C-alpha positions as CSV (number, residue, x, y, z in Angstrom):
1,M,-1.2,-7.8,15.3
2,P,2.8,-6.6,14.2
3,E,2.3,-8.4,10.5
4,V,0.2,-5.3,9.3
5,E,2.6,-2.8,10.9
6,D,5.8,-5.0,9.2
7,L,4.0,-5.0,5.7
8,A,2.7,-1.6,5.5
9,F,6.2,-0.3,6.6
10,K,8.0,-2.7,3.9
11,I,5.4,-0.6,1.6
12,I,5.9,2.5,2.2
13,A,9.6,2.0,2.4
14,A,9.6,0.6,-1.1
15,F,7.5,3.7,-2.7
16,E,10.0,5.9,-0.9
17,D,12.5,3.9,-2.7
18,E,11.0,4.1,-5.9
19,Y,9.2,7.0,-5.6
20,F,11.7,9.1,-8.4
21,L,11.0,6.2,-11.1
22,I,8.0,7.3,-12.4
23,A,6.5,4.2,-14.2
24,K,7.0,2.7,-10.6
25,R,5.4,5.1,-8.5
26,N,2.4,5.3,-10.8
27,A,2.2,1.7,-10.1
28,F,2.1,2.6,-6.5
29,N,-0.4,5.1,-7.0
30,A,-2.7,2.9,-9.3
31,V,-2.5,0.3,-6.4
32,F,-2.9,2.9,-3.4
33,N,-6.0,4.7,-5.1
34,K,-7.5,0.9,-5.7
35,Y,-7.2,-0.1,-1.9
36,L,-6.5,2.6,0.3
37,S,-9.6,4.3,-0.8
38,L,-11.5,2.2,1.1
39,V,-10.4,3.7,4.3
40,D,-9.3,7.2,2.8
41,P,-11.9,7.7,0.2
42,Q,-10.6,11.8,0.5
43,G,-6.7,10.5,0.5
44,A,-6.1,12.7,3.2
45,M,-4.1,10.1,5.4
46,D,-0.7,9.2,5.4
47,P,-0.2,6.2,3.2
48,Y,1.2,3.8,5.5
49,D,-1.3,5.6,8.0
50,A,-4.0,4.4,5.6
51,S,-2.1,0.8,5.0
52,V,-2.7,-0.4,8.6
53,E,-6.1,0.8,9.1
54,L,-6.6,-1.4,5.8
55,G,-4.9,-4.1,7.6
56,Y,-7.0,-3.9,10.4
57,S,-10.3,-3.6,9.1
58,H,-10.5,-5.0,5.9
59,R,-8.3,-7.9,5.9
60,A,-8.7,-9.6,2.7
61,E,-8.5,-6.4,0.8
62,F,-5.0,-6.1,2.4
63,N,-4.0,-9.4,1.2
64,E,-5.2,-8.4,-2.4
65,M,-3.0,-5.0,-2.0
66,I,0.1,-6.9,-1.2
67,K,-0.5,-10.0,-3.8
68,E,-0.7,-7.0,-6.6
69,L,2.0,-4.9,-5.3
70,K,3.8,-8.7,-5.4
71,E,2.8,-9.3,-8.9
72,Q,3.8,-6.1,-10.4
73,S,7.4,-6.6,-8.3
74,L,7.2,-3.1,-6.2
75,I,7.7,-5.6,-3.5
76,S,9.3,-8.7,-2.6
């Protein structure tokens, strides 16, 4: 499923681009905490790896995460 990896890369690239804008970083972190905790409850994984894992093991939640990131204009 290359689509999962492509979307995960897009998310992380946007996160890194906006990292120094505190409001955007906090918005990303809130979404990550909500969704990525399903596959990484301790927060030990790299966000890209956790996003890919979420896409493969919890596709509905992955799609919801994408939707939420778009609604908040964090990704296009």
